[in-house]
NURO-887861 format. One line per 4 residues: number of its first residue (from 0); their letters; for each residue x, y, z of N, C-alpha, C. Coordinates in steps of 0.02 Angstrom, whole numbers, plus 50000, padded with zeros to 5 digits. Example, Ala and Ser with C-alpha at 12.3 -4.5 7.8 and 13.67 -1.06 7.14 Angstrom:
<tivexs>
0 = AS = 50660:49716:50390:50615:49775:50390:50660:49835:50390 | 50642:49888:50354:50684:49947:50357:50645:50002:50394
</tivexs>
This chain:
<tivexs>
0 = MNSN = 56570:55380:56314:56566:55440:56282:56522:55475:56320 | 56553:55546:56339:56502:55597:56370:56446:55611:56336 | 56382:55588:56353:56320:55599:56322:56305:55664:56305 | 56330:55729:56337:56296:55781:56324:56349:55828:56275
4 = VAAG = 56383:55804:56249:56425:55837:56191:56417:55808:56127 | 56420:55849:56083:56403:55829:55999:56466:55783:55992 | 56518:55788:56006:56573:55741:55986:56637:55752:56026 | 56676:55697:56038:56731:55690:56085:56783:55647:56056
8 = PALI = 56844:55649:56084:56899:55603:56067:56891:55533:56086 | 56854:55510:56139:56838:55440:56148:56815:55402:56101 | 56841:55348:56091:56833:55295:56046:56751:55258:56051 | 56711:55267:56003:56650:55238:56027:56644:55163:56004
12 = PAIN = 56610:55127:56066:56620:55069:56080:56593:55024:56016 | 56610:54975:55984:56585:54926:55927:56525:54900:55950 | 56475:54886:55903:56405:54838:55932:56413:54776:55888 | 56382:54736:55921:56372:54659:55896:56297:54637:55890
16 = LDDV = 56288:54574:55870:56209:54546:55851:56179:54549:55910 | 56216:54547:55969:56173:54542:56043:56142:54613:56047 | 56187:54663:56037:56167:54732:56043:56106:54751:56009 | 56107:54718:55937:56047:54738:55900:55985:54707:55922
20 = RAAA = 55998:54626:55939:55930:54599:55967:55901:54627:56029 | 55950:54652:56073:55929:54691:56136:55898:54745:56112 | 55907:54785:56063:55880:54836:56040:55811:54828:56015 | 55804:54774:55984:55739:54746:55950:55687:54731:56002
24 = ERIR = 55711:54701:56052:55672:54695:56113:55650:54761:56148 | 55694:54807:56156:55682:54868:56190:55630:54913:56150 | 55632:54906:56096:55584:54944:56051:55521:54907:56031 | 55508:54849:56047:55467:54811:56016:55402:54838:56050
28 = GAVA = 55354:54843:55995:55279:54876:56015:55279:54945:56009 | 55336:54981:56010:55330:55048:56000:55353:55075:55931 | 55389:55030:55898:55408:55049:55827:55377:54998:55785 | 55354:55016:55726:55309:54979:55676:55361:54917:55654
32 = VTPC = 55335:54852:55650:55376:54797:55603:55351:54808:55529 | 55392:54842:55493:55352:54872:55431:55363:54812:55387 | 55315:54813:55326:55316:54763:55272:55380:54767:55237 | 55407:54699:55218:55464:54684:55172:55427:54648:55108
36 = LQSW = 55414:54674:55058:55375:54629:55008:55421:54635:54935 | 55408:54580:54900:55431:54579:54841:55396:54617:54781 | 55427:54661:54742:55406:54692:54683:55413:54649:54621 | 55354:54628:54599:55366:54587:54537:55393:54630:54479
40 = TLSK = 55352:54691:54479:55370:54729:54423:55439:54762:54416 | 55459:54777:54480:55539:54801:54481:55584:54760:54472 | 55554:54687:54485:55612:54635:54471:55611:54628:54407 | 55552:54631:54360:55553:54624:54288:55600:54679:54261
44 = LTGA = 55590:54731:54280:55624:54801:54261:55699:54793:54258 | 55715:54765:54327:55794:54769:54341:55830:54703:54330 | 55789:54648:54313:55824:54587:54312:55841:54556:54379 | 55837:54597:54437:55850:54569:54498:55786:54535:54534
48 = KVWL = 55791:54509:54587:55724:54487:54636:55717:54542:54682 | 55678:54593:54679:55682:54654:54719:55628:54644:54781 | 55657:54653:54834:55614:54653:54899:55625:54726:54924 | 55565:54759:54937:55564:54819:54972:55546:54820:55039
52 = KFEN = 55573:54859:55082:55567:54866:55154:55548:54935:55165 | 55476:54942:55182:55438:54999:55184:55444:55039:55248 | 55502:55070:55257:55512:55097:55324:55475:55171:55318 | 55449:55192:55264:55414:55260:55252:55331:55236:55283
56 = HQFT = 55334:55177:55313:55270:55164:55348:55268:55172:55428 | 55331:55186:55441:55334:55205:55513:55279:55266:55529 | 55277:55283:55596:55224:55329:55623:55256:55408:55607 | 55324:55405:55595:55357:55470:55580:55389:55466:55511
60 = ASFK = 55366:55416:55470:55375:55390:55400:55448:55398:55394 | 55486:55357:55442:55563:55357:55426:55596:55292:55480 | 55653:55271:55463:55675:55216:55498:55715:55245:55566 | 55718:55318:55555:55754:55351:55613:55732:55327:55689
64 = ERGA = 55660:55320:55690:55627:55303:55757:55672:55244:55794 | 55700:55200:55739:55718:55137:55794:55784:55158:55835 | 55830:55190:55807:55884:55210:55840:55870:55265:55905 | 55829:55315:55885:55807:55365:55926:55776:55335:55988
68 = LNKL = 55733:55290:55981:55698:55255:56040:55738:55212:56065 | 55788:55171:56040:55835:55141:56081:55879:55171:56118 | 55904:55232:56101:55941:55285:56135:55905:55305:56199 | 55848:55326:56185:55803:55364:56245:55792:55317:56300
72 = LQLS = 55774:55262:56281:55754:55206:56331:55814:55187:56366 | 55882:55205:56347:55939:55195:56402:55959:55245:56430 | 55918:55313:56441:55934:55371:56477:55927:55356:56557 | 55975:55382:56591:55965:55367:56657:55897:55428:56678
76 = DDER = 55872:55420:56743:55817:55471:56767:55849:55541:56764 | 55913:55554:56782:55931:55603:56788:55936:55643:56709 | 55966:55611:56662:55968:55627:56595:55898:55641:56579 | 55852:55600:56579:55778:55622:56563:55754:55690:56585
80 = RRGV = 55780:55700:56642:55741:55757:56680:55784:55817:56647 | 55841:55816:56627:55880:55866:56602:55855:55872:56521 | 55839:55822:56485:55825:55839:56427:55865:55823:56371 | 55846:55807:56306:55885:55792:56263:55898:55849:56192
84 = IAMS = 55947:55840:56165:55956:55885:56099:55986:55843:56058 | 55960:55865:55985:55988:55832:55929:55987:55876:55872 | 56035:55856:55821:56035:55894:55769:56018:55843:55702 | 55971:55868:55656:55951:55822:55603:55921:55872:55539
88 = AGNH = 55924:55846:55486:55895:55870:55421:55828:55850:55428 | 55790:55813:55478:55726:55805:55477:55698:55740:55508 | 55728:55684:55485:55698:55609:55497:55728:55608:55570 | 55786:55612:55593:55812:55589:55665:55775:55642:55711
92 = AQGV = 55765:55701:55684:55734:55756:55729:55658:55728:55742 | 55626:55700:55695:55559:55669:55709:55557:55623:55749 | 55604:55568:55734:55611:55511:55786:55617:55530:55855 | 55663:55575:55863:55691:55596:55934:55628:55640:55971
96 = AYHA = 55596:55682:55927:55540:55727:55953:55482:55682:55972 | 55463:55638:55931:55398:55596:55941:55412:55552:56002 | 55464:55505:56000:55468:55466:56059:55487:55497:56117 | 55519:55558:56124:55531:55589:56181:55477:55617:56212
100 = GRLG = 55429:55652:56163:55372:55676:56184:55325:55613:56222 | 55322:55553:56185:55285:55497:56214:55318:55478:56288 | 55385:55483:56295:55409:55470:56366:55424:55521:56407 | 55389:55582:56388:55396:55643:56438:55457:55669:56451
104 = IPAT = 55507:55666:56400:55582:55689:56404:55574:55767:56361 | 55598:55811:56379:55603:55864:56345:55658:55870:56295 | 55632:55890:56234:55673:55889:56179:55680:55955:56136 | 55751:55963:56128:55767:56025:56075:55800:55999:56018
108 = IVMP = 55777:56021:55952:55805:56000:55899:55835:56058:55855 | 55895:56056:55835:55932:56094:55793:55934:56081:55714 | 55893:56105:55686:55894:56095:55604:55922:56146:55565 | 55949:56119:55498:55978:56169:55463:55923:56217:55429
112 = KTTP = 55937:56280:55408:55876:56321:55370:55853:56294:55320 | 55896:56247:55285:55860:56208:55216:55819:56160:55218 | 55806:56144:55294:55758:56080:55300:55689:56092:55273 | 55658:56046:55232:55597:56043:55210:55540:56073:55264
116 = FVKV = 55506:56117:55246:55446:56133:55284:55413:56083:55323 | 55396:56023:55287:55348:55969:55306:55383:55943:55375 | 55449:55937:55371:55486:55908:55423:55499:55944:55491 | 55501:56015:55472:55498:56068:55533:55443:56066:55569
120 = RHVK = 55382:56058:55527:55314:56071:55545:55296:56004:55585 | 55318:55954:55579:55307:55880:55607:55338:55894:55680 | 55411:55906:55676:55444:55908:55735:55413:55956:55787 | 55395:56019:55772:55349:56054:55808:55286:56026:55834
124 = AFGA = 55258:55990:55786:55198:55961:55809:55203:55908:55863 | 55260:55874:55863:55277:55826:55921:55294:55853:55988 | 55293:55929:55996:55303:55953:56050:55376:55982:56065 | 55418:55973:56020:55496:55987:56032:55510:56063:56010
128 = RVVQ = 55561:56084:56046:55574:56152:56038:55630:56150:55972 | 55610:56195:55918:55655:56178:55858:55699:56252:55854 | 55753:56239:55837:55799:56290:55832:55836:56283:55751 | 55825:56321:55711:55853:56326:55651:55921:56365:55644
132 = EGET = 55968:56327:55619:56031:56369:55613:56080:56330:55557 | 56110:56385:55522:56150:56360:55473:56118:56335:55401 | 56163:56334:55356:56134:56300:55291:56138:56223:55281 | 56197:56186:55323:56211:56119:55331:56196:56091:55399
136 = LAEA = 56216:56024:55390:56203:55985:55455:56266:55987:55488 | 56321:56001:55456:56378:56025:55511:56379:56093:55543 | 56338:56136:55519:56339:56198:55548:56281:56194:55614 | 56231:56157:55589:56172:56139:55635:56202:56098:55694
140 = AAKA = 56249:56051:55694:56280:56006:55737:56326:56052:55781 | 56355:56105:55750:56399:56159:55799:56344:56183:55847 | 56292:56219:55827:56256:56244:55876:56218:56210:55910 | 56204:56139:55896:56175:56088:55942:56229:56087:56000
144 = GQLA = 56299:56064:55985:56341:56057:56029:56339:56112:56081 | 56341:56179:56054:56358:56238:56100:56290:56233:56146 | 56230:56220:56124:56170:56217:56162:56174:56166:56219 | 56206:56104:56199:56204:56043:56251:56248:56067:56293
148 = RDEN = 56308:56106:56288:56334:56125:56339:56319:56178:56383 | 56287:56223:56351:56258:56285:56383:56203:56265:56434 | 56156:56214:56415:56101:56203:56445:56104:56130:56485 | 56160:56102:56475:56161:56031:56509:56122:55984:56489
152 = LVFV = 56111:55978:56416:56070:55925:56385:56108:55870:56364 | 56069:55814:56352:56093:55756:56325:56104:55757:56256 | 56162:55747:56218:56150:55749:56145:56145:55685:56119 | 56096:55675:56077:56077:55626:56035:56111:55622:55970
156 = HPYD = 56160:55583:55953:56188:55594:55889:56148:55560:55838 | 56147:55585:55785:56102:55547:55733:56132:55481:55710 | 56207:55465:55714:56219:55410:55679:56300:55377:55737 | 56328:55427:55748:56392:55412:55772:56384:55389:55848
160 = DPAI = 56342:55332:55866:56323:55324:55946:56309:55241:55931 | 56319:55207:55974:56313:55130:55974:56245:55113:55994 | 56210:55151:56030:56138:55132:56030:56091:55147:55974 | 56113:55208:55935:56081:55230:55876:56088:55167:55830
164 = MAGQ = 56150:55146:55815:56177:55103:55764:56130:55034:55784 | 56129:55014:55841:56093:54950:55863:56024:54949:55836 | 55998:55010:55852:55927:55022:55847:55910:55026:55781 | 55965:55058:55726:55934:55038:55662:55946:54971:55638
168 = GTMA = 56000:54941:55674:56020:54870:55642:55957:54820:55650 | 55905:54842:55688:55846:54801:55697:55812:54786:55633 | 55816:54834:55589:55789:54823:55514:55806:54759:55479 | 55871:54756:55489:55908:54694:55466:55871:54624:55492
172 = LEML = 55863:54628:55554:55828:54574:55591:55767:54555:55556 | 55734:54604:55556:55654:54595:55525:55662:54572:55439 | 55710:54607:55411:55715:54590:55336:55725:54519:55329 | 55783:54491:55369:55797:54413:55354:55749:54374:55389
176 = EQAP = 55706:54392:55434:55646:54353:55454:55596:54359:55402 | 55583:54422:55360:55529:54425:55319:55550:54387:55247 | 55608:54397:55233:55641:54372:55170:55703:54333:55179 | 55702:54279:55208:55767:54239:55221:55809:54223:55165
180 = QLQD = 55784:54233:55101:55820:54209:55049:55864:54280:55005 | 55859:54335:55049:55892:54389:55028:55966:54372:55025 | 56000:54395:54966:56067:54392:54958:56108:54460:54971 | 56077:54507:54950:56107:54578:54943:56062:54640:54984
184 = LIVP = 56093:54678:55007:56061:54736:55051:56080:54791:55017 | 56042:54849:54985:56072:54902:54967:56031:54967:55019 | 56079:55004:55059:56071:55048:55111:56081:55116:55090 | 56035:55160:55104:56060:55227:55087:56113:55249:55154
188 = VGGG = 56160:55288:55123:56208:55311:55174:56213:55384:55179 | 56213:55411:55249:56217:55489:55267:56274:55485:55308 | 56265:55477:55369:56322:55476:55422:56355:55410:55430 | 56301:55355:55411:56330:55283:55421:56295:55248:55465
192 = GLIA = 56254:55270:55519:56226:55235:55573:56187:55172:55552 | 56144:55191:55487:56095:55136:55471:56134:55080:55441 | 56184:55091:55401:56217:55027:55361:56259:55001:55406 | 56286:55029:55453:56324:55000:55511:56293:54950:55552
196 = GMAT = 56226:54977:55576:56196:54934:55614:56162:54885:55571 | 56146:54873:55507:56111:54836:55468:56158:54781:55448 | 56220:54819:55430:56298:54768:55408:56303:54724:55481 | 56309:54749:55534:56328:54706:55599:56281:54650:55605
200 = AAKA = 56219:54658:55595:56162:54608:55608:56162:54563:55558 | 56158:54584:55485:56150:54538:55438:56214:54500:55423 | 56279:54515:55431:56334:54477:55415:56345:54432:55473 | 56309:54444:55537:56332:54398:55590:56279:54341:55570
204 = LKPE = 56221:54359:55551:56166:54299:55545:56174:54270:55475 | 56206:54305:55425:56216:54272:55356:56279:54295:55321 | 56344:54271:55338:56404:54299:55324:56414:54307:55251 | 56382:54262:55206:56391:54270:55138:56338:54334:55098
208 = MRIF = 56309:54360:55138:56268:54417:55120:56319:54472:55099 | 56295:54512:55048:56333:54568:55021:56299:54628:55033 | 56329:54685:55067:56301:54742:55095:56333:54802:55046 | 56277:54835:55019:56308:54892:54977:56273:54959:55013
212 = GVES = 56323:55003:55016:56291:55077:55025:56274:55115:54957 | 56239:55165:54968:56222:55209:54907:56224:55288:54933 | 56263:55335:54891:56266:55399:54916:56249:55440:54856 | 56222:55501:54860:56217:55538:54807:56277:55576:54777
216 = ELYT = 56282:55585:54717:56346:55597:54686:56380:55659:54718 | 56340:55703:54753:56362:55767:54792:56373:55754:54855 | 56365:55703:54887:56395:55682:54954:56416:55608:54968 | 56481:55600:54943:56508:55544:54938:56558:55523:54981
220 = AMHQ = 56554:55549:55049:56607:55542:55099:56632:55466:55112 | 56582:55423:55114:56598:55363:55140:56638:55326:55076 | 56602:55323:55014:56638:55301:54962:56706:55328:54946 | 56725:55397:54966:56797:55410:54953:56832:55394:55005
224 = QMHG = 56807:55385:55071:56857:55352:55117:56866:55285:55113 | 56816:55245:55087:56838:55169:55072:56877:55163:55018 | 56886:55211:54978:56931:55204:54910:56997:55253:54919 | 57013:55268:54985:57068:55318:54998:57063:55384:54960
228 = QPVS = 57011:55416:54943:57013:55467:54908:56998:55531:54958 | 57033:55585:54956:57011:55650:55001:56938:55666:54993 | 56910:55678:55049:56840:55694:55053:56829:55768:55020 | 56790:55773:54963:56758:55831:54948:56677:55817:54936
232 = VGGI = 56632:55852:54979:56575:55846:54950:56537:55906:54961 | 56471:55921:54926:56440:55985:54939:56394:55994:54886 | 56339:56037:54896:56287:56051:54842:56219:56051:54859 | 56179:56055:54822:56114:56055:54840:56077:55992:54816
236 = SIAE = 56063:55932:54853:56039:55880:54831:55966:55873:54852 | 55929:55817:54799:55856:55814:54812:55848:55760:54876 | 55905:55734:54890:55914:55683:54945:55937:55714:55002 | 55906:55766:55045:55944:55800:55094:55951:55753:55155
240 = GISV = 55921:55697:55155:55915:55654:55219:55993:55609:55211 | 56023:55610:55165:56094:55579:55155:56141:55635:55131 | 56123:55686:55143:56171:55736:55120:56220:55762:55183 | 56258:55722:55193:56300:55718:55258:56370:55732:55236
244 = RDVG = 56410:55786:55266:56483:55805:55243:56528:55743:55266 | 56517:55730:55331:56560:55679:55376:56526:55601:55395 | 56550:55569:55383:56525:55498:55395:56562:55487:55481 | 56512:55469:55514:56533:55452:55580:56597:55395:55590
248 = RAPM = 56628:55406:55638:56691:55374:55655:56669:55282:55662 | 56625:55269:55711:56612:55212:55715:56574:55176:55660 | 56532:55209:55628:56500:55185:55554:56562:55168:55510 | 56601:55217:55499:56657:55202:55441:56694:55141:55461
252 = EVAR = 56710:55133:55529:56744:55062:55547:56712:55005:55527 | 56646:55013:55543:56609:54947:55517:56605:54943:55454 | 56591:54999:55413:56599:54993:55339:56655:54953:55303 | 56700:54979:55336:56773:54952:55319:56775:54877:55310
256 = RLVE = 56750:54853:55364:56747:54776:55388:56692:54748:55340 | 56644:54776:55327:56580:54727:55320:56542:54759:55255 | 56556:54809:55222:56515:54836:55170:56562:54824:55093 | 56516:54786:55057:56559:54770:55000:56573:54834:54956
260 = DVLI = 56527:54875:54954:56546:54934:54919:56500:54996:54931 | 56519:55056:54907:56466:55110:54913:56455:55136:54834 | 56390:55128:54813:56374:55152:54743:56364:55223:54752 | 56366:55258:54690:56354:55328:54690:56303:55339:54637
264 = VREA = 56247:55372:54650:56193:55380:54602:56187:55463:54587 | 56160:55478:54522:56153:55537:54504:56096:55570:54536 | 56094:55637:54531:56018:55671:54541:55972:55639:54510 | 55976:55635:54442:55919:55615:54389:55905:55544:54402
268 = DIER = 55961:55502:54436:55930:55431:54452:55886:55439:54505 | 55907:55472:54556:55858:55470:54608:55787:55495:54597 | 55783:55553:54558:55724:55568:54536:55680:55519:54496 | 55715:55480:54449:55672:55422:54426:55658:55369:54463
272 = AIVA = 55695:55356:54516:55674:55299:54563:55619:55334:54605 | 55619:55392:54621:55560:55428:54655:55498:55414:54607 | 55502:55426:54558:55443:55425:54500:55422:55341:54491 | 55474:55295:54488:55452:55230:54483:55408:55202:54547
276 = LVEI = 55435:55226:54613:55402:55189:54665:55336:55229:54676 | 55317:55290:54639:55252:55312:54644:55213:55269:54594 | 55229:55267:54545:55200:55255:54483:55188:55163:54480 | 55230:55134:54519:55241:55052:54509:55218:55028:54579
280 = EKTV = 55242:55061:54625:55222:55035:54703:55168:55071:54738 | 55157:55133:54713:55107:55187:54724:55124:55201:54806 | 55196:55206:54812:55220:55231:54886:55254:55300:54866 | 55247:55339:54920:55287:55401:54904:55348:55391:54954
284 = TEGA = 55412:55418:54929:55466:55417:54957:55503:55485:54951 | 55550:55499:54999:55595:55563:54988:55658:55530:54949 | 55695:55582:54933:55753:55579:54896:55803:55512:54928 | 55816:55515:54983:55845:55480:55023:55816:55397:55016
288 = GAAG = 55748:55409:55029:55720:55342:55027:55724:55305:54965 | 55738:55339:54908:55729:55316:54837:55801:55296:54817 | 55852:55314:54852:55922:55312:54828:55942:55237:54822 | 55919:55188:54860:55922:55112:54844:55900:55085:54786
292 = LAAL = 55849:55101:54763:55821:55078:54704:55852:55121:54648 | 55878:55181:54664:55912:55217:54607:55977:55178:54590 | 56008:55151:54642:56068:55114:54626:56056:55062:54597 | 56009:55012:54610:55992:54962:54580:55979:54969:54502
296 = MANP = 55941:55012:54481:55920:55046:54414:55981:55054:54381 | 56029:55097:54406:56095:55118:54372:56141:55061:54372 | 56140:55006:54412:56180:54955:54402:56155:54887:54419 | 56111:54886:54353:56076:54807:54351:56118:54752:54346
300 = ERFR = 56175:54759:54309:56215:54699:54294:56246:54669:54362 | 56251:54707:54402:56285:54697:54469:56240:54643:54522 | 56176:54651:54512:56131:54619:54550:56075:54570:54518 | 56092:54555:54439:56054:54511:54403:56049:54441:54440
304 = DRHV = 55975:54429:54442:55956:54361:54464:55963:54348:54544 | 55980:54399:54576:55992:54393:54649:55936:54428:54685 | 55924:54394:54747:55874:54425:54789:55907:54478:54827 | 55876:54548:54815:55896:54610:54842:55849:54639:54886
308 = GIVI = 55871:54659:54934:55834:54700:54992:55851:54767:54971 | 55809:54817:54959:55805:54882:54957:55778:54923:55018 | 55810:54961:55051:55776:55006:55109:55750:55068:55081 | 55675:55070:55091:55649:55132:55071:55650:55171:55138
312 = SGGN = 55689:55213:55149:55719:55229:55222:55668:55290:55237 | 55637:55318:55203:55589:55374:55226:55540:55402:55169 | 55484:55437:55206:55435:55452:55160:55417:55534:55159 | 55467:55571:55199:55458:55637:55221:55471:55686:55170
316 = VDTR = 55432:55691:55105:55453:55742:55050:55403:55797:55051 | 55437:55855:55036:55400:55906:55025:55347:55897:54966 | 55273:55910:54978:55234:55896:54919:55248:55941:54851 | 55270:56003:54867:55288:56048:54805:55337:56011:54774
320 = LLAS = 55385:55982:54804:55456:55948:54773:55430:55892:54742 | 55386:55857:54773:55354:55792:54743:55332:55801:54672 | 55278:55858:54674:55249:55868:54609:55289:55890:54557 | 55351:55927:54585:55401:55940:54530:55431:55892:54501
324 = VLMR = 55456:55838:54541:55492:55775:54530:55442:55744:54476 | 55386:55729:54496:55344:55689:54458:55336:55722:54377 | 55325:55779:54385:55324:55829:54323:55375:55810:54266 | 55433:55830:54311:55501:55811:54273:55506:55753:54247
328 = GLVR = 55483:55689:54280:55470:55634:54261:55441:55624:54200 | 55379:55659:54189:55339:55653:54131:55380:55692:54071 | 55421:55750:54084:55457:55769:54034:55513:55722:54010 | 55547:55690:54055:55603:55646:54039:55580:55591:53997
332 = DGRL = 55527:55561:54008:55495:55504:53983:55457:55520:53913 | 55460:55589:53900:55421:55602:53832:55344:55623:53832 | 55330:55611:53891:55254:55607:53911:55212:55685:53902 | 55273:55732:53925:55250:55798:53933:55312:55830:53896
336 = ARII = 55288:55877:53848:55338:55905:53806:55307:55986:53781 | 55372:56024:53763:55358:56083:53745:55369:56093:53663 | 55331:56104:53632:55343:56094:53545:55333:56171:53531 | 55386:56192:53491:55375:56247:53452:55361:56250:53383
340 = VMTD = 55311:56287:53360:55292:56288:53288:55299:56360:53257 | 55343:56344:53202:55356:56416:53167:55322:56420:53092 | 55285:56480:53110:55240:56499:53041:55231:56565:53040 | 55201:56585:52979:55194:56654:52967:55118:56684:53001
344 = DAPG = 55133:56733:53028:55082:56763:53075:55015:56783:53030 | 54983:56744:53017:54921:56750:52977:54852:56712:53027 | 54797:56739:52998:54739:56711:53040:54728:56637:53023 | 54713:56600:53082:54694:56520:53062:54764:56480:53074
348 = RLAK = 54814:56510:53090:54874:56463:53102:54869:56425:53167 | 54858:56464:53210:54850:56425:53282:54789:56367:53268 | 54738:56375:53249:54677:56329:53228:54708:56278:53202 | 54746:56288:53135:54782:56232:53093:54820:56192:53141
352 = ASGV = 54870:56213:53174:54917:56186:53225:54884:56139:53272 | 54838:56178:53301:54794:56135:53355:54757:56073:53321 | 54739:56073:53259:54697:56038:53225:54737:55973:53213 | 54805:55993:53189:54845:55935:53182:54867:55889:53246
356 = IGQA = 54879:55934:53295:54898:55903:53362:54836:55854:53381 | 54781:55879:53375:54725:55844:53411:54722:55775:53359 | 54727:55787:53290:54715:55728:53250:54772:55677:53268 | 54838:55694:53294:54889:55655:53315:54872:55621:53385
360 = GVNI = 54809:55642:53412:54800:55601:53477:54831:55623:53530 | 54874:55690:53523:54900:55722:53588:54857:55780:53619 | 54871:55781:53674:54827:55829:53708:54868:55894:53723 | 54833:55948:53703:54863:56020:53724:54849:56028:53792
364 = VEVA = 54913:56043:53825:54901:56071:53896:54916:56140:53899 | 54950:56177:53876:54964:56251:53863:54974:56277:53802 | 54957:56338:53787:54985:56366:53717:54994:56450:53732 | 55035:56475:53694:55065:56534:53690:55091:56557:53624
368 = HQRL = 55069:56626:53597:55104:56650:53554:55164:56680:53564 | 55222:56690:53532:55288:56721:53537:55294:56757:53475 | 55285:56820:53498:55296:56867:53427:55367:56916:53441 | 55373:56931:53501:55424:56983:53515:55489:56960:53537
372 = FTLA = 55502:56905:53578:55559:56878:53594:55585:56823:53544 | 55607:56839:53478:55622:56791:53432:55661:56825:53383 | 55707:56783:53347:55750:56813:53303:55712:56798:53236 | 55653:56773:53220:55619:56757:53145:55593:56828:53123
376 = SAKS = 55564:56822:53080:55540:56888:53044:55503:56913:53080 | 55483:56978:53081:55418:57008:53105:55360:56982:53074 | 55359:56951:53022:55291:56929:52987:55277:56863:53001 | 55320:56838:53043:55317:56759:53080:55304:56762:53160
380 = TEIE = 55280:56696:53173:55267:56693:53248:55285:56626:53267 | 55299:56617:53321:55320:56551:53358:55258:56539:53406 | 55225:56479:53396:55168:56455:53441:55209:56392:53490 | 55208:56414:53548:55228:56370:53596:55172:56316:53627
384 = FVVE = 55180:56254:53612:55133:56202:53648:55159:56174:53697 | 55125:56148:53750:55146:56118:53798:55089:56055:53799 | 55122:55989:53770:55071:55941:53753:55081:55889:53801 | 55037:55832:53804:55043:55773:53825:55036:55720:53780
388 = ARDR = 55082:55667:53773:55083:55623:53721:55099:55552:53765 | 55085:55492:53728:55104:55439:53765:55168:55419:53784 | 55216:55445:53742:55291:55423:53740:55327:55470:53695 | 55402:55463:53696:55444:55487:53637:55428:55475:53571
392 = AHLD = 55404:55426:53553:55381:55392:53488:55320:55432:53460 | 55285:55449:53508:55219:55483:53496:55228:55543:53485 | 55278:55584:53510:55306:55652:53498:55345:55665:53433 | 55373:55607:53405:55410:55601:53346:55359:55597:53292
396 = ELLK = 55294:55565:53294:55242:55568:53253:55216:55624:53243 | 55205:55656:53298:55171:55731:53292:55220:55778:53259 | 55280:55761:53273:55325:55824:53243:55323:55819:53162 | 55324:55743:53143:55309:55733:53070:55247:55760:53036
400 = ALVD = 55190:55743:53082:55140:55770:53055:55123:55849:53052 | 55149:55899:53097:55168:55954:53091:55207:55978:53021 | 55259:55943:53012:55296:55971:52956:55273:55951:52886 | 55234:55888:52891:55187:55867:52831:55134:55917:52820
404 = AGLP = 55108:55949:52871:55057:55994:52859:55078:56074:52840 | 55148:56072:52846:55173:56136:52818:55188:56187:52876 | 55194:56154:52937:55212:56204:52997:55272:56167:53033 | 55330:56191:53020:55399:56170:53040:55398:56177:53112
408 = AKLE = 55409:56110:53158:55412:56122:53217:55477:56094:53250 | 55490:56107:53310:55538:56079:53349:55521:56066:53412 | 55555:56019:53454:55550:55995:53513:55602:56023:53572 | 55575:56063:53606:55624:56086:53665:55651:56032:53714
412 = EPD = 55709:56000:53705:55725:55952:53746:55751:55973:53823 | 55742:55940:53875:55748:55960:53932:55836:55955:53936 | 55859:55993:53989:55939:55981:53995:55961:55925:54033
</tivexs>
């Protein structure tokens, strides 16, 4: 395959276990061997024996370093001098930029305009030239292909490249060495390079192992292709790292042979998994990084009593988004809620309602009177309380206490 264009008609060579082992030797010492640890709490919660591979512990907080470095180390001297270009929503960009900088290779990264600020900032900090183009990865890819041709740069594809797939597959080697009892792997799927590399290595070493992909409900290209459905994807996903419209040709061929199934998770499932990993494992993940746990939590019967390896593929999440997800989790669990108390507009009503809430052991976070934008009588008022409780049952106790005190109240449910 011509290395300085984004895509071409040539068939991409298949990879095998020897390619993955060679990649492991090539990147040894420059990429972290991340922990793979059993989570007793998540195991109890899901009914499976859960093992987590913490790729968010890599220097760039993502597995993408593996494939990027394996590719860069195989460039010729001429290719290194010309420089490389990549398109990425963030993690591949950081992996290429960081290791290209270490190796003295000029790097240009094309990123969609929707890429989280934290990822753009990190790529620039590694010394790469950043070009932001388009709203999607496909639009960024078109721009990257144009720049590769115009400037004679070497294109480093994020997934449809044997060197990239082999590099990503080194994670499976580590996981089976760290937890040889693993029976299943759940792997996030964007373009498919990670699952292709991992499936190649894992099935060669342990043919009975089951490999599952996981995609967001908004981007299900691999699932649709595996099940013979026309591909239709799109939307704003919290898991931008796997928000890929087209699966690579080579990864798709591997998936058809070696992947058991591709599971689909809702956006809300991914949010729940992010919250669970923060609260239980004290680890920060991005949406794509939490997708594997989301799939397990949504399909517990499929994995009951089995040793399941879950890839936490990355931790590059915007802090504002993370804060929003955590707060939404509190709302979803009934620990944070908005309660509307309806009463006559008379002195002392706010104090009375506040007293009932306090006696119930519920904390008041915010309070506001609503006299104008309501259909109630002009002599009445709505008092909006944002409160913090132990759980939904505690909120139900509070609502009953307010009604018993002559203060009709309702809970505003999240959509």
